[in-house]
Backbone bond lengths (Angstrom), bond angles and torsions (degrees), N, CA, C in turn:
res aa  C-N    CA-C-N  psi(-1)  N-CA   C-N-CA  omega(-1)  CA-C   N-CA-C  phi
1 M - - - 1.446 - - 1.524 111.07 -
2 V 1.323 116.49 151.67 1.454 120.84 176.36 1.505 108.35 -59.11
3 S 1.309 117.45 130.82 1.440 117.35 -177.91 1.503 110.54 -88.56
4 I 1.328 113.89 75.86 1.457 120.54 175.93 1.521 109.47 -67.43
5 K 1.343 116.77 -18.55 1.455 117.40 179.17 1.520 110.70 -58.61
6 R 1.311 115.51 -31.50 1.452 115.88 -179.72 1.516 110.86 -68.19
7 V 1.337 116.69 -14.80 1.460 119.08 176.70 1.510 110.13 -66.98
8 A 1.331 115.64 -19.40 1.453 117.27 177.60 1.514 110.07 -56.16
9 A 1.317 116.36 -29.04 1.456 119.34 176.00 1.505 110.74 -61.71
10 L 1.328 114.91 -22.82 1.463 119.34 179.23 1.515 112.00 -80.37
11 A 1.317 115.90 -4.19 1.451 116.76 178.25 1.517 111.01 -61.53
12 A 1.320 115.87 -19.65 1.453 119.18 175.30 1.519 111.65 -71.53
13 L 1.319 115.10 -22.00 1.467 121.10 175.15 1.524 107.79 -74.37
14 T 1.274 118.08 164.29 1.459 118.82 167.86 1.509 108.13 -66.30
15 M 1.336 117.82 136.85 1.453 118.39 -174.25 1.508 111.84 -145.50
16 V 1.348 113.30 142.98 1.466 116.88 169.11 1.500 114.50 -179.42
17 G 1.300 118.91 -172.44 1.417 129.86 -152.28 1.482 122.79 -74.96
18 L 1.284 115.59 169.14 1.451 127.41 -177.46 1.486 111.41 -156.06
19 S 1.293 121.52 -138.31 1.433 116.47 -158.81 1.496 119.07 -126.61
20 A 1.311 121.29 50.72 1.452 117.21 168.14 1.499 109.42 -91.09
21 C 1.308 116.99 -2.48 1.459 117.86 168.02 1.498 107.26 -59.66
22 G 1.296 117.62 -24.31 1.436 118.10 167.29 1.477 116.12 141.39
23 G 1.327 121.46 -32.88 1.460 119.86 -171.97 1.515 108.15 115.23
24 T 1.301 116.63 -176.69 1.450 118.76 179.39 1.513 110.36 -90.53
25 D 1.288 116.58 -175.35 1.459 123.65 -174.10 1.513 111.77 -52.27
26 S 1.335 116.64 124.38 1.461 120.27 -179.33 1.518 111.93 -69.87
27 G 1.324 116.91 -8.67 1.455 118.90 174.48 1.512 112.30 -74.68
28 S 1.334 117.57 -8.09 1.454 120.08 177.38 1.506 109.84 -63.04
29 P 1.343 118.24 150.27 1.448 119.57 179.58 1.505 111.29 -65.44
30 A 1.329 116.11 154.85 1.449 120.81 176.21 1.520 108.83 -60.88
31 V 1.321 114.49 140.19 1.458 119.42 -178.33 1.505 109.31 -114.33
32 P 1.323 119.16 127.83 1.449 120.09 -179.11 1.520 110.42 -60.03
33 G 1.339 114.85 132.17 1.454 119.76 177.69 1.502 110.40 -123.55
34 E 1.323 116.84 21.98 1.452 120.13 -177.89 1.517 109.75 -63.52
35 S 1.323 115.03 133.92 1.450 117.78 -175.34 1.507 111.95 -111.74
36 K 1.340 114.14 155.44 1.440 118.41 166.38 1.506 106.46 -74.49
37 K 1.351 117.29 157.17 1.444 119.50 177.96 1.514 108.88 -68.42
38 S 1.309 116.40 110.74 1.452 119.22 176.07 1.521 108.08 -91.88
39 D 1.307 116.12 166.82 1.460 120.13 -179.93 1.519 111.47 -57.54
40 V 1.342 116.42 -37.20 1.456 119.89 -175.91 1.532 111.86 -70.32
41 I 1.326 118.06 -23.19 1.460 121.70 179.92 1.531 111.92 -96.74
42 S 1.309 117.46 -24.10 1.463 120.43 -172.45 1.521 113.01 -60.20
43 G 1.340 117.44 -28.40 1.453 119.40 -176.95 1.517 115.52 -93.60
44 V 1.338 117.62 -1.08 1.464 118.29 -176.79 1.529 110.31 -75.10
45 P 1.339 117.53 150.80 1.470 120.71 -172.90 1.523 113.18 -76.23
46 V 1.338 114.12 166.13 1.462 123.68 173.45 1.520 107.10 -117.50
47 A 1.322 117.20 137.38 1.470 121.47 -177.37 1.520 111.42 -64.47
48 A 1.314 115.25 148.79 1.462 120.86 173.02 1.522 109.29 -67.10
49 V 1.317 116.16 149.37 1.469 121.06 -179.32 1.527 110.71 -54.97
50 A 1.325 116.81 -38.11 1.465 121.33 -177.88 1.524 113.02 -66.45
51 D 1.340 116.64 -19.74 1.468 120.06 -179.70 1.527 112.68 -80.92
52 I 1.337 116.86 -15.57 1.465 120.97 178.49 1.524 107.32 -90.90
53 L 1.312 115.57 88.57 1.465 121.02 -172.17 1.528 111.84 -67.66
54 P 1.336 117.67 139.94 1.474 120.99 177.79 1.528 111.34 -57.43
55 G 1.324 116.24 132.48 1.458 121.25 178.14 1.516 114.82 77.82
56 S 1.317 117.59 2.49 1.472 121.77 -176.37 1.523 111.62 -84.76
57 T 1.312 114.63 167.77 1.467 120.13 173.72 1.518 110.47 -59.08
58 M 1.328 116.33 -37.82 1.473 120.32 179.19 1.523 110.91 -60.10
59 E 1.337 116.44 -43.27 1.464 120.22 -179.73 1.529 110.54 -65.15
60 K 1.329 116.48 -41.27 1.471 119.64 179.82 1.525 111.00 -62.51
61 I 1.318 116.23 -40.76 1.471 119.90 178.91 1.524 109.97 -65.95
62 K 1.311 116.40 -43.17 1.471 120.16 -179.19 1.526 110.88 -63.57
63 Q 1.329 116.89 -42.09 1.460 120.30 178.81 1.533 111.26 -66.49
64 R 1.318 116.56 -35.92 1.467 120.94 177.45 1.530 111.10 -68.21
65 G 1.339 115.49 -33.08 1.458 120.47 179.08 1.512 114.29 82.11
66 E 1.335 115.85 20.17 1.459 120.14 -175.66 1.524 108.94 -162.53
67 L 1.330 116.93 134.21 1.456 122.05 173.93 1.521 108.14 -93.86
68 I 1.330 116.97 127.28 1.460 121.13 -179.79 1.524 108.41 -99.01
69 V 1.327 115.60 118.74 1.462 122.77 -172.30 1.517 110.61 -115.43
70 G 1.326 116.75 129.23 1.457 120.83 167.79 1.515 108.19 -79.34
71 G 1.327 116.65 123.16 1.460 118.91 -175.56 1.508 112.14 -164.57
72 S 1.316 115.02 -162.25 1.459 122.17 -176.82 1.520 111.11 -116.84
73 L 1.315 114.70 159.43 1.463 121.47 173.66 1.521 111.32 -118.28
74 D 1.353 115.99 0.84 1.461 119.96 -172.79 1.524 112.25 -131.87
75 A 1.336 116.49 29.51 1.459 120.77 -176.55 1.525 110.72 -113.48
76 P 1.328 118.51 92.21 1.460 121.21 -178.87 1.527 112.05 -54.16
77 L 1.328 115.34 141.04 1.457 125.62 -177.59 1.516 113.27 73.60
78 L 1.315 118.06 -15.00 1.457 121.51 -175.31 1.524 112.43 -115.47
79 S 1.300 117.60 -58.48 1.461 120.80 -179.80 1.520 108.57 -160.84
80 Q 1.319 115.40 91.63 1.459 120.98 -175.36 1.522 109.77 -134.12
81 Q 1.334 115.77 138.44 1.454 120.03 179.91 1.523 109.70 -82.19
82 N 1.329 115.24 123.62 1.453 121.08 176.84 1.527 108.31 -69.46
83 P 1.330 119.07 120.97 1.462 120.84 -175.06 1.528 113.41 -67.27
84 V 1.313 117.02 -19.76 1.466 121.03 -179.40 1.520 111.38 -87.80
85 S 1.345 115.54 -52.80 1.467 119.95 -174.70 1.522 113.36 -90.48
86 G 1.354 116.77 -19.79 1.456 120.31 -173.74 1.509 113.20 80.29
87 E 1.324 116.79 -4.27 1.465 122.90 -179.34 1.523 111.02 -68.04
88 I 1.350 116.73 142.46 1.454 121.11 172.77 1.522 107.31 -91.92
89 E 1.325 116.23 121.84 1.463 121.15 -170.60 1.526 111.06 -123.57
90 G 1.344 116.29 153.03 1.453 121.35 175.35 1.513 112.81 127.68
91 F 1.327 116.09 176.91 1.468 122.22 -174.74 1.517 112.09 -61.93
92 D 1.337 117.24 -53.81 1.466 119.98 -179.90 1.529 111.12 -63.58
93 A 1.333 116.07 -40.71 1.469 119.65 -180.00 1.520 110.96 -61.28
94 D 1.338 117.07 -44.63 1.464 119.81 -178.98 1.526 112.02 -71.56
95 M 1.334 117.02 -30.89 1.468 118.69 174.09 1.525 109.98 -62.93
96 G 1.339 116.66 -41.47 1.461 120.22 176.80 1.517 112.05 -62.41
97 K 1.329 117.06 -42.02 1.468 120.72 178.47 1.525 110.89 -64.42
98 A 1.342 115.87 -39.43 1.462 119.66 179.59 1.530 111.28 -64.96
99 L 1.339 117.00 -39.20 1.469 120.16 177.39 1.522 110.25 -67.87
100 A 1.337 116.67 -39.83 1.472 119.88 177.35 1.522 110.83 -60.31
101 K 1.319 117.00 -43.68 1.469 119.76 179.07 1.525 110.71 -63.00
102 Y 1.326 116.54 -39.45 1.467 120.64 179.72 1.525 111.23 -60.69
103 I 1.329 116.45 -38.15 1.469 120.59 -177.63 1.528 111.46 -84.37
104 I 1.311 116.68 -47.63 1.471 122.03 -168.63 1.521 112.87 -95.93
105 G 1.336 115.27 -29.20 1.461 120.24 -173.47 1.508 112.13 101.54
106 E 1.348 116.96 -9.82 1.455 123.75 177.77 1.527 108.36 -139.70
107 P 1.337 117.21 148.92 1.475 120.03 -178.15 1.523 112.78 -80.17
108 K 1.323 116.87 57.85 1.462 120.99 -177.32 1.521 110.25 -93.32
109 V 1.323 114.81 115.97 1.468 121.92 -173.35 1.520 109.97 -133.44
110 K 1.324 116.49 143.21 1.462 121.94 167.54 1.518 107.51 -119.55
111 I 1.334 116.08 127.04 1.461 121.42 178.90 1.519 109.97 -93.12
112 V 1.318 116.61 125.00 1.461 121.66 168.88 1.531 106.22 -99.27
113 N 1.304 115.62 114.49 1.458 121.14 -176.05 1.524 109.17 -66.64
114 S 1.324 117.07 112.66 1.466 120.61 -172.10 1.516 111.55 -116.27
115 A 1.327 115.34 165.81 1.458 122.47 179.40 1.519 108.69 -119.16
116 S 1.341 115.87 158.31 1.460 119.09 -177.75 1.527 112.04 -61.72
117 E 1.339 117.02 -26.17 1.469 119.60 -179.35 1.532 112.82 -79.27
118 T 1.331 117.67 -15.09 1.473 119.29 -170.68 1.516 114.71 -119.36
119 R 1.325 118.44 -0.21 1.462 120.09 -176.62 1.519 112.43 -59.91
120 E 1.338 115.98 -42.86 1.472 119.17 -179.09 1.526 111.00 -60.74
121 A 1.334 116.11 -43.32 1.465 119.96 -179.69 1.524 111.40 -65.29
122 L 1.320 117.79 -40.21 1.468 121.20 179.94 1.521 111.43 -61.90
123 L 1.335 116.56 -36.82 1.467 120.08 176.56 1.534 111.00 -73.38
124 A 1.326 115.95 -44.49 1.468 120.07 -175.97 1.521 112.25 -62.96
125 N 1.341 117.27 -38.56 1.462 119.14 -177.52 1.521 113.94 -92.00
126 G 1.338 116.44 3.87 1.464 120.25 174.74 1.519 114.73 79.11
127 T 1.335 117.86 13.17 1.462 119.76 177.26 1.523 110.86 -64.59
128 V 1.341 116.41 -36.77 1.461 121.28 177.50 1.526 109.38 -124.49
129 D 1.323 115.09 155.28 1.470 120.76 177.10 1.519 111.33 -84.65
130 V 1.330 115.91 -39.76 1.464 122.43 -177.50 1.523 108.93 -144.62
131 V 1.323 115.75 163.29 1.462 121.31 171.80 1.519 108.74 -122.68
132 F 1.329 115.62 122.26 1.465 122.73 168.61 1.517 105.84 -116.54
133 Q 1.342 117.08 99.02 1.472 119.09 -174.11 1.524 111.26 -161.33
134 T 1.334 116.37 56.85 1.469 120.58 -178.32 1.534 109.79 41.88
135 Y 1.317 115.15 50.99 1.470 123.59 -171.19 1.529 108.23 -90.50
136 T 1.335 116.40 91.23 1.462 120.50 -176.24 1.521 110.81 -64.19
137 I 1.325 116.27 130.95 1.467 122.15 178.94 1.519 109.16 -75.81
138 T 1.318 116.37 124.97 1.463 121.70 172.54 1.528 108.04 -134.67
139 P 1.342 117.60 152.40 1.471 119.53 177.32 1.523 112.45 -58.06
140 E 1.340 117.01 -33.50 1.465 120.21 -179.68 1.528 110.74 -67.07
141 R 1.312 117.13 -46.09 1.462 120.44 178.30 1.523 111.33 -65.12
142 A 1.334 115.99 -34.06 1.467 120.33 -177.67 1.528 112.23 -67.38
143 K 1.327 117.42 -12.44 1.465 120.24 173.89 1.527 111.09 -75.86
144 Q 1.343 116.56 -20.39 1.460 121.07 -176.48 1.522 113.57 -107.44
145 V 1.331 116.03 -30.86 1.470 120.28 -179.61 1.515 108.54 -134.26
146 A 1.341 115.73 164.29 1.464 120.91 171.88 1.524 108.39 -95.85
147 F 1.321 116.18 151.97 1.461 121.20 177.68 1.519 110.42 -125.11
148 A 1.318 116.31 122.50 1.461 120.50 165.10 1.527 106.48 -86.28
149 G 1.323 115.69 155.31 1.455 119.72 179.55 1.515 112.01 104.34
150 P 1.352 117.42 -149.63 1.462 127.91 8.71 1.529 112.72 -68.13
151 Y 1.334 114.68 153.56 1.457 119.57 179.99 1.530 111.88 -111.46
152 Y 1.348 117.58 -4.61 1.459 121.84 178.56 1.524 107.81 -164.79
153 S 1.319 117.22 158.51 1.458 120.19 178.63 1.523 110.26 -140.35
154 S 1.314 115.39 135.87 1.461 121.40 178.99 1.520 107.96 -138.75
155 G 1.342 118.12 -157.89 1.450 120.65 179.75 1.511 111.47 -164.17
156 L 1.319 116.32 156.47 1.463 121.48 -179.96 1.523 110.97 -73.47
157 T 1.314 115.57 144.10 1.458 121.46 173.66 1.528 109.09 -146.29
158 L 1.324 116.69 -177.07 1.455 122.35 -172.30 1.521 110.79 -113.70
159 A 1.312 116.52 136.16 1.466 122.31 173.49 1.518 108.32 -120.59
160 V 1.333 116.10 136.08 1.463 121.77 179.78 1.519 109.31 -134.05
161 R 1.332 115.69 166.67 1.455 119.42 171.29 1.524 108.75 -68.06
162 K 1.310 116.38 138.86 1.461 120.55 -178.12 1.528 110.24 -56.79
163 G 1.328 114.95 132.63 1.454 120.23 -178.72 1.517 113.75 98.03
164 T 1.344 117.42 -8.99 1.461 121.08 178.55 1.529 109.54 -65.00
165 T 1.307 116.88 137.20 1.466 121.67 176.76 1.521 109.69 -119.29
166 G 1.323 115.29 162.73 1.459 120.61 175.46 1.511 114.54 86.41
167 I 1.335 118.48 1.74 1.462 121.91 176.98 1.525 108.05 -126.05
168 A 1.326 115.95 111.67 1.454 120.59 -179.70 1.518 113.01 -134.20
169 K 1.342 115.99 -15.73 1.464 120.90 -176.66 1.526 108.65 -152.83
170 P 1.343 117.51 163.99 1.475 120.00 -175.33 1.517 114.07 -55.96
171 E 1.321 117.49 -37.25 1.461 120.12 -178.09 1.529 112.32 -63.66
172 D 1.335 116.84 -22.41 1.469 120.47 178.44 1.526 112.45 -70.95
173 L 1.342 117.02 -7.59 1.465 120.30 -177.02 1.521 112.69 -80.73
174 N 1.321 118.09 -11.89 1.469 120.35 176.32 1.521 109.59 -57.05
175 G 1.343 115.43 128.13 1.448 121.02 -179.25 1.514 114.02 83.91
176 K 1.329 117.34 -3.16 1.454 121.93 179.85 1.533 110.67 -100.52
177 T 1.337 115.72 160.45 1.464 121.22 172.19 1.524 107.34 -92.89
178 V 1.324 115.15 120.10 1.462 121.49 -171.61 1.524 109.95 -113.89
179 I 1.312 116.09 128.05 1.463 122.51 179.15 1.521 109.10 -91.77
180 A 1.338 116.26 136.25 1.466 121.08 178.44 1.518 109.16 -147.49
181 G 1.314 115.71 155.89 1.451 120.69 175.44 1.522 110.53 -74.97
182 A 1.321 116.71 139.46 1.462 120.79 178.70 1.523 110.02 -60.41
183 N 1.324 115.98 137.72 1.467 122.31 175.89 1.531 112.15 59.84
184 T 1.335 117.36 37.63 1.462 121.05 176.53 1.523 109.66 -116.26
185 P 1.336 117.75 159.62 1.472 121.11 -179.84 1.524 113.38 -63.28
186 A 1.334 117.51 -12.60 1.458 119.32 178.94 1.527 111.57 -61.73
187 I 1.314 117.22 -33.90 1.470 120.54 -174.09 1.529 111.97 -64.06
188 P 1.354 119.68 -55.58 1.471 117.83 178.18 1.522 113.17 -64.55
189 A 1.334 117.34 -29.94 1.469 119.56 178.74 1.520 110.75 -65.36
190 I 1.338 116.63 -42.21 1.471 120.52 178.38 1.532 109.90 -66.07
191 E 1.325 115.95 -44.75 1.467 120.11 -178.71 1.523 111.46 -59.34
192 K 1.317 116.14 -34.80 1.466 120.57 -178.80 1.529 111.59 -75.92
193 L 1.331 117.13 -45.23 1.462 121.24 -171.99 1.526 113.51 -90.01
194 A 1.326 115.93 -23.60 1.475 119.90 -179.83 1.532 108.46 -140.26
195 P 1.324 117.43 72.39 1.474 120.88 -174.08 1.521 114.38 -62.85
196 K 1.335 118.32 -16.74 1.468 120.90 -179.39 1.531 112.10 -97.16
197 A 1.328 116.40 8.74 1.462 119.86 176.73 1.524 110.11 -78.38
198 K 1.320 116.06 149.32 1.460 121.49 172.46 1.529 107.16 -98.07
199 I 1.332 116.73 120.02 1.465 121.05 -176.31 1.523 109.71 -100.59
200 V 1.334 116.50 129.47 1.460 121.61 172.84 1.533 107.00 -119.33
201 T 1.320 116.92 135.96 1.459 119.97 -174.21 1.526 111.96 -117.14
202 F 1.327 114.42 152.10 1.457 123.03 177.17 1.526 108.13 -137.13
203 G 1.330 115.73 156.88 1.460 120.32 -170.83 1.510 115.69 -82.31
204 S 1.325 118.70 -15.91 1.457 120.00 -178.05 1.513 110.16 -142.60
205 D 1.316 115.51 160.19 1.459 119.65 179.22 1.526 112.55 -62.80
206 P 1.343 119.72 -44.45 1.461 117.91 177.26 1.527 112.56 -55.73
207 E 1.329 116.95 -37.58 1.468 119.65 177.52 1.530 111.05 -65.97
208 C 1.331 115.90 -41.62 1.468 119.84 178.63 1.522 110.76 -62.89
209 M 1.320 116.23 -44.67 1.452 120.50 179.81 1.530 111.34 -63.00
210 Q 1.314 116.00 -43.20 1.468 120.14 179.08 1.528 110.41 -62.27
211 A 1.335 115.89 -41.99 1.466 119.75 179.91 1.527 110.96 -61.72
212 L 1.330 117.33 -41.06 1.461 120.38 178.08 1.527 110.80 -62.72
213 K 1.315 116.24 -46.52 1.466 120.41 -177.43 1.533 111.57 -67.81
214 Q 1.339 116.95 -28.65 1.466 121.19 178.70 1.532 112.47 -87.24
215 E 1.335 115.56 6.64 1.460 122.39 176.60 1.523 112.86 64.25
216 R 1.337 116.11 31.63 1.461 119.73 173.45 1.528 111.31 -84.82
217 G 1.311 115.81 -1.24 1.456 122.88 174.87 1.513 108.65 -158.46
218 D 1.322 115.11 162.33 1.467 119.84 -177.85 1.529 112.10 -88.46
219 V 1.316 116.15 -26.82 1.457 120.44 -172.17 1.523 108.63 -154.63
220 Y 1.298 115.93 150.46 1.465 122.22 178.25 1.521 107.21 -117.30
221 V 1.332 117.37 123.47 1.462 122.47 179.69 1.524 108.50 -103.26
222 Q 1.329 115.21 121.81 1.456 119.95 -175.28 1.525 109.03 -156.88
223 D 1.310 114.41 169.66 1.455 121.87 178.48 1.524 110.16 -63.02
224 E 1.330 116.10 134.03 1.457 120.02 -175.92 1.521 112.68 -61.70
225 T 1.337 116.33 -39.01 1.466 118.80 179.36 1.517 110.29 -56.16
226 L 1.306 116.60 -39.20 1.449 121.51 -179.65 1.526 111.65 -72.58
227 L 1.314 115.78 -41.97 1.459 119.27 -176.14 1.527 112.51 -68.09
228 I 1.303 117.01 -32.12 1.467 120.30 -177.75 1.520 111.18 -58.88
229 A 1.325 116.70 -45.04 1.456 120.02 -171.42 1.522 112.25 -63.07
230 N 1.322 117.45 -45.74 1.462 118.84 -178.03 1.523 112.00 -70.51
231 A 1.347 116.31 -20.60 1.459 119.11 178.13 1.523 110.86 -61.56
232 Q 1.316 115.11 -30.77 1.454 119.93 179.45 1.526 111.71 -60.74
233 K 1.314 115.44 -38.92 1.456 118.43 -171.98 1.520 113.47 -103.57
234 D 1.322 118.08 -4.45 1.461 119.44 -178.78 1.522 110.21 -136.21
235 P 1.330 117.47 88.71 1.459 120.95 -177.06 1.526 114.15 -71.46
236 S 1.332 117.86 -1.76 1.461 119.07 179.51 1.523 111.93 -80.19
237 V 1.327 116.84 -7.73 1.462 121.78 -179.48 1.518 108.35 -124.43
238 Q 1.321 116.48 145.24 1.461 119.74 179.55 1.518 110.86 -140.16
239 L 1.332 115.73 156.22 1.458 121.68 174.00 1.515 109.46 -87.22
240 V 1.337 114.97 148.26 1.464 120.39 175.44 1.525 108.93 -131.76
241 G 1.324 115.68 146.30 1.448 120.41 178.26 1.513 113.11 72.38
242 K 1.313 114.62 -171.71 1.460 122.56 -178.70 1.524 109.77 -110.68
243 P 1.335 117.92 161.89 1.472 119.58 175.03 1.524 110.41 -57.11
244 F 1.321 116.50 137.79 1.459 120.04 -176.81 1.523 112.60 -115.60
245 T 1.326 117.12 7.48 1.465 121.73 172.10 1.522 108.47 -139.26
246 T 1.317 115.62 167.88 1.467 121.92 170.26 1.511 107.01 -117.32
247 D 1.321 116.73 118.66 1.462 121.59 -174.56 1.526 110.48 -119.09
248 P 1.326 117.20 105.26 1.462 120.58 179.41 1.527 111.61 -82.45
249 Y 1.317 117.47 127.53 1.462 121.87 178.90 1.528 109.37 -85.47
250 G 1.333 115.51 133.90 1.456 120.78 175.43 1.522 111.40 -114.35
251 I 1.306 115.86 160.05 1.462 122.65 173.25 1.523 106.32 -90.34
252 G 1.323 116.76 112.01 1.455 120.64 -176.80 1.520 112.16 -71.89
253 L 1.339 116.07 132.42 1.463 123.23 -179.86 1.527 108.59 -134.05
254 K 1.308 116.25 162.21 1.463 120.34 177.53 1.521 109.89 -64.94
255 H 1.305 115.82 134.97 1.461 121.20 -178.67 1.525 110.96 -60.71
256 G 1.335 116.19 134.29 1.459 121.48 174.44 1.513 115.79 91.61
257 D 1.337 118.21 -6.04 1.465 121.05 -179.59 1.529 108.78 -89.98
258 E 1.332 115.73 77.63 1.461 121.05 -173.58 1.529 112.24 -66.36
259 D 1.333 117.58 -35.62 1.467 119.96 179.63 1.530 110.93 -62.41
260 F 1.326 116.03 -42.71 1.465 119.31 -179.11 1.529 110.43 -69.26
261 K 1.336 117.61 -39.72 1.460 120.58 177.67 1.524 110.56 -61.00
262 K 1.326 117.56 -44.91 1.466 121.13 178.83 1.524 110.53 -62.26
263 F 1.334 116.33 -40.36 1.459 121.79 -179.90 1.528 110.63 -64.35
264 V 1.339 116.85 -46.09 1.466 120.68 -178.26 1.528 110.58 -66.65
265 N 1.332 116.98 -40.44 1.462 119.14 176.63 1.529 111.18 -64.59
266 G 1.325 116.84 -35.38 1.462 120.23 176.25 1.518 111.95 -63.83
267 W 1.338 115.57 -42.17 1.473 120.33 175.85 1.518 111.17 -62.31
268 L 1.332 116.42 -43.66 1.453 121.15 -179.10 1.530 110.68 -62.24
269 T 1.320 116.02 -41.09 1.473 120.67 176.85 1.531 110.99 -59.61
270 K 1.331 116.03 -41.63 1.474 120.49 -179.41 1.525 111.36 -63.77
271 I 1.330 117.16 -48.79 1.471 118.03 -174.56 1.529 112.19 -74.16
272 Q 1.330 116.63 -22.98 1.457 118.67 172.94 1.524 110.41 -71.98
273 G 1.344 115.63 -38.35 1.456 120.79 -176.86 1.514 114.21 -75.80
274 D 1.346 117.35 -29.97 1.467 119.45 -175.72 1.530 113.48 -97.16
275 G 1.327 116.79 2.45 1.452 120.75 175.77 1.513 114.97 91.60
276 N 1.340 118.19 -2.95 1.460 119.14 -178.67 1.523 112.59 -71.61
277 W 1.319 118.06 -33.74 1.464 120.57 175.11 1.527 109.47 -57.90
278 Q 1.324 115.30 -46.73 1.460 120.91 -178.55 1.532 111.06 -62.77
279 K 1.336 117.62 -38.36 1.466 120.95 178.70 1.528 110.77 -64.55
280 I 1.333 116.19 -42.13 1.465 120.33 179.25 1.520 110.18 -63.66
281 W 1.327 117.05 -43.05 1.470 121.45 178.35 1.527 110.32 -62.36
282 K 1.333 116.12 -46.49 1.459 121.07 -176.53 1.528 110.91 -63.34
283 N 1.323 117.48 -30.74 1.456 122.71 -177.74 1.526 112.72 -80.90
284 S 1.326 117.31 -7.68 1.465 120.74 -175.22 1.526 110.31 -130.62
285 I 1.313 117.63 -92.28 1.465 121.03 -179.69 1.525 110.81 -58.55
286 G 1.335 116.07 -36.12 1.458 120.75 -178.20 1.514 114.98 -68.11
287 T 1.338 117.08 -9.38 1.467 118.81 174.13 1.530 111.04 -75.44
288 I 1.338 117.16 -15.90 1.458 122.60 179.07 1.521 111.39 -113.07
289 V 1.343 116.78 -43.75 1.460 121.67 -178.52 1.525 108.58 -84.82
290 P 1.339 118.62 123.69 1.456 120.06 -177.39 1.519 112.93 -74.96
291 G 1.340 115.66 163.12 1.455 121.22 174.82 1.510 112.86 84.90
292 E 1.324 114.98 -161.30 1.454 122.53 -179.55 1.523 109.98 -110.30
293 A 1.330 116.39 160.46 1.462 121.05 179.51 1.521 109.86 -121.42
294 T 1.312 116.04 147.61 1.459 122.65 175.35 1.518 108.46 -119.19
295 P 1.319 119.47 124.91 1.465 120.32 -178.45 1.521 111.53 -68.36
296 P 1.323 117.56 150.17 1.468 120.02 176.94 1.523 110.81 -69.90
297 E 1.313 115.54 160.09 1.470 121.03 -179.50 1.524 110.58 -71.92
298 I 1.311 116.33 130.50 1.462 121.40 179.05 1.517 110.14 -63.66
299 G 1.333 116.08 133.61 1.466 120.71 179.94 1.506 114.35 76.32
300 S 1.332 117.60 15.66 1.470 120.68 -171.96 1.518 114.68 -88.09
301 V 1.329 118.08 -4.56 1.470 119.27 -178.63 1.526 110.17 -127.00
302 P 1.320 117.59 151.17 1.469 120.22 177.49 1.529 111.26 -56.64
303 G 1.309 115.82 131.79 1.457 120.51 -178.87 1.511 113.92 100.46
304 S 1.341 116.87 -13.61 1.471 119.92 -179.50 1.530 110.34 -94.92
């Protein structure tokens, strides 16, 4: 698994939040995320013709000429729209482009801005083909959607306003007001480790961050990968302690589409083996997290 634990060393850096709370309203119109061929995508493979099965989801995507991805536009290092170029940039964004190239031959992607509460519905009704959005694999979610991967692993940690004292570990949250993203793994984790905490939820990471800064809560519990990125740009918030969970990210797929799941896992195996996964990581999360990363084993967690 990716040793995000070593990111705890980055807690000395300025650190804070991003968007596994989910993204903004999924009712927003689809936003084009088509990319120019960047160096990091130019070397990724293209599937053999025989792998695009007749009548399959892969064939439909190839005929459409565009992969439709449920994702974020406001998640630094992961999937964020560059205000100058309009390009969608980051680890999840480039993973989507790499999968699009594998299917279509070109990294043509459209991002549908989704929320943590609506990802399952977007997959079930066919609005999106896949979800790349720090989508932690859980057995409960796996009853509604299929997961390829995991393709990355992180963990929950704590963010507070700079200068806050008395909060260093999850158990310190008892009696505190804790901010969490709606429908995220942070909620059951808090309930388990700090049953006397008061949890308030918001639909997107920007809302969670704003609530913390406006003192509507004492602490924000979120995925460390997400919190690191915003720490760069907002020194008023800092991370405390080390990650206290292991959260494997899966590629969300429509439930029951076994051919597509096998195909996506096959693609993931290829890019992990040929070094392209590592290049994508190094070009995004790896610009902040030092050292090298190792992808988690595909199919290694319940629900994958």
